[in-house]
C-alpha positions in Angstrom: 19.5 0.7 0.5 20.8 0.0 4.0 18.7 -1.7 6.7 17.7 1.3 8.5 16.6 3.3 5.3 14.7 0.1 4.3 12.9 -0.1 7.6 12.1 3.4 7.1 10.8 2.9 3.9 8.5 0.3 5.0 7.2 2.5 7.9 6.7 5.2 5.4 4.6 3.1 3.4 2.6 1.7 6.2 3.9 -1.8 5.8 5.6 -4.4 8.3 7.5 -7.3 7.2 6.3 -10.8 8.8 7.5 -14.3 7.9 4.5 -14.7 5.5 5.2 -11.3 3.8 4.0 -7.8 4.1 1.4 -6.7 6.3 -0.6 -3.3 6.1 -0.9 -1.2 8.9 -3.8 1.2 9.9 -1.4 4.1 8.5 -1.0 2.1 5.2 -4.6 1.4 4.7 -5.3 5.2 4.8 -2.5 6.1 2.7 -3.6 3.6 0.3 -7.2 4.7 0.5 -6.2 8.2 -0.5 -4.3 6.7 -3.6 -7.3 4.7 -4.4 -9.6 7.7 -4.3 -7.3 9.3 -7.0 -7.4 6.3 -9.0 -11.3 6.2 -8.7 -11.2 9.9 -10.0 -9.1 8.8 -13.0 -11.6 6.3 -13.8 -9.8 3.1 -12.6 -12.5 0.6 -12.5 -10.8 -1.6 -9.9 -10.6 1.5 -7.4 -14.2 1.9 -8.2 -15.0 -1.6 -6.9 -12.9 -1.6 -4.0 -13.9 1.8 -2.5 -17.5 0.3 -2.5 -16.5 -2.3 -0.3 -16.8 -2.0 3.6 -13.5 -0.6 5.1 -13.4 -3.8 7.1 -13.6 -6.0 4.1 -10.6 -8.2 3.9 -10.6 -7.7 0.0 -10.4 -3.9 0.2 -7.4 -4.3 2.7 -5.5 -6.8 0.3 -6.1 -4.1 -2.5 -4.6 -1.4 -0.3 -1.8 -3.4 0.8 -0.9 -4.1 -2.8 -1.2 -0.2 -3.7 1.5 0.1 -0.9 3.5 -2.7 -1.9 3.7 -1.1 -5.3 4.7 2.3 -3.8 7.5 0.7 -1.5 8.7 -1.2 -4.5 9.1 1.6 -6.6 10.9 3.7 -3.8 13.3 0.5 -3.3 14.0 0.5 -7.1 14.7 4.4 -7.3 17.2 4.0 -4.5 19.5 1.7 -6.8 18.7 -1.6 -5.2 
């Protein structure tokens, strides 16, 4: 994956890269919240707990960041890197 494709993938997953690691954008939070809803419908207990939190709760944002990082990592792995 070249740098441009990598940046596009980060953007697609609603992530930005900082010196401290990956940060979640509002778009990424929305996408991850949708995925969390799907997980909740499948009976995932962590998704149930996280979606019960206020949308402004930092723990919910961290949960969503992890969902998006997993999706990004899967995409990078599938690209052959």
